[in-house]
N, C-alpha and C positions, 0 to 999 in steps of 0.2 A: 576565485573570489570569493570573496567573501560578502554575503549580503546582509546589510544591518539596517536596521527599521524598529520605528513603536509598532505597527502589526506584529511583527515578527515576535517581540519578546511579550508583547500583550499575549500571542499565541502558547509562547511556553508557559506564562503563570495562568493560564487557563489550561492548557494542559496536565501541568502537576496538579493543581485542585482537582481537577476530574482525577484523577489519579489517587490522589490522596479520599477525596468522597468512595471511589469504587471500593477501596482497601476497607473504609467503614462500611460500605453496605454490607460486601461480603459475608457471607456468614448470615445476614438475615432473609429470613422467609424469602423467597424467589428470587433470587439475586445472586449469582456466580464469579464468578473470577477466573480466570486464564492467562497464562505466559502463553507467548506464541514466539516463534524462531522459525524462519525461512527465509528464503532465496528467490530475490526478484530474477527475471529474464525478460528485460525489455529491451525496445527499440525508440525509435521516433521516426514517424511517417512524414517523407518529405525531407528527409536530411540526407538522399544517396546512397545511405547505407543499412541493405535488407536484412532482414531477419533479427531474433531474438538472440543476440550474442553476448551483449552489455549483461551481465551478471554482476547483482547486486545482493545488500542484506537487505531483508525486511524483519523487523524484533521490535515486541513490544506487548503489551497484554490487554485484555478483556476482559470487559464487565456487560452481561446481559443481563435480562429482567425476564421469568416467564408470563408470558401475555393468557395463557392456554393451555392447555396437554399435549399442544401440538405445535405454537407458537411463540416465541421469543424478540425481543428487542434487542438489540445489542450494539454497543461502540468499543471502537478499538484506539488506541494509539500507540501509533506506529514511526520508528524511525525507518525512512525507507531508501532506498538508493538507487537513484530510475539513470536513463540516459540512451546513449547508443553506443552500438561499437563493431568496425569491420571485420570481417572471420580476418584468423590471425594467417596469415600466405608467408610461407619460405620469399625472401628476400625482398619484400615490397614493408614502406610502413604500413602502420596501423593507424586507426583513426579513432577518437574515442571522445565522448562526450558526457561527462561526471554532473548529475543534477542526483542532492543531497536533501531528501524533505522532512518534515513532522507532519505526519499525515493523522485525519483523523476520519473513519468510515463510520457511517451508521449503518445500520441493514436491520431487515427481517428475517427471520429464522423461519424455516420450516422442519419440523422433525419425523422421524421417522423409524420404522421398526427397533421397537421398544422391548429390549430385554427386562421381564418384571424382576427376575432371580438377583441380578444382579443392579437396577435397578438405573437405567442407560439407554439412549436408543444410539443406536449405530450409525445413522444415516442422517445427515444434515444439507440440506440446501437454503443458502442465502445470497441473496440480493439488496444494492443499496446503492448509495451515493459517498463521495467523500471529498475533502476537501484538504489539501496539502499546503502547506508554509514552505518554499525552497529558502535553505538558508546557506547553501554552497555550489557554488559551480564553476566548471573548467569545460576542457573542448581544444581538442587538437583537429577538429573538424572546422576545415575552411572555410565553411559554410558561417562560421560562428566565434572562432578563435580570436577574428581583429574585432568584434562587439559583443562580447559575451553579457555584458551589460541590458541588451535587450530582453534576453530571458523574463520573463514575469514572476515574479519571488511570491506567487500561489497557483492553485490548477483545482481544477473541477472534473471529475470522474466518476463512471458510474461501472458499476462491478457486480459480477458473479459466478457464485463459485457453489463449490460442496465439501464436504467432511465425510469420514467414516473412522468410527470409533475403537479400536483396539480391545480398550478396556473403560472402566467406571471413569479412569483421570487421561488418557490419552488418546489423540486423535488426529487423524492424517489430514491435510486438508488442500484444496486445490484453486486456485483466484483467477478469473480475467478482468483485468481493468482497461478502459479507454474513456482517455480523457475527449470531455465533453467542450475544450476552450484551447485556443490555441498559445503553446505555451511560450512560445516566440514573438516579439511584436519588432518587424522593421518589412516598411511598408514596399521600398527597394530591391527586396532580398525578394527574388523567383523561384519559390517553394510551394509545393502544394501543402496541407493538410499542417506540418508544424506542432503536433498533438505525440502526446506520450500512449505507450499501449505496453503494457505487461500483461505475463503469467508470472500469477505466486505460486511457490510450491513450499509447505510448511509441516512441523509439527505443534501441537498443544498442547497445553500440561493443564488440567482442571486444578486448581487451588482447594 
């Protein structure tokens, strides 16, 4: 199912503007740009499919600004595939829900373990919130497949993560994200939660 709405297109326009602004700011004093590539391991609480078995892409960019020697503020612009999936079992049907989002996380970054000779921090922690806009959804889960139009076209979440730098240009990162609102609206559906959970693992390249 493809979801089309004016707010979604406004989000896309804002995203493109922000990316262009980030490219323009990159290279200015205090600003840093990165390219991000990773994988999400996701589940939906309450959909009767336990486990982080749904894998999806997490791709985009980041622009951050140095507040001081220890703290940065950052914003990311991501294509994020979320949802849920049953375990692969021989002889049984597999159930899957695919949720594709454009996501904008905003975060505070704390830096540690500075290497003076190479001029970079090896360890960073980050925490913040994100707004995501759903633009495509499909499901073979019996809870949803007959009425997938009840998936909300937005999501709000909190996240916490960390990264480790291998060099001034490359770092690996991990993040845990938890929605703070229900992603599916149906009063007749007997299910608890119905919120997104995910782990994200990836690599970042500093421009």
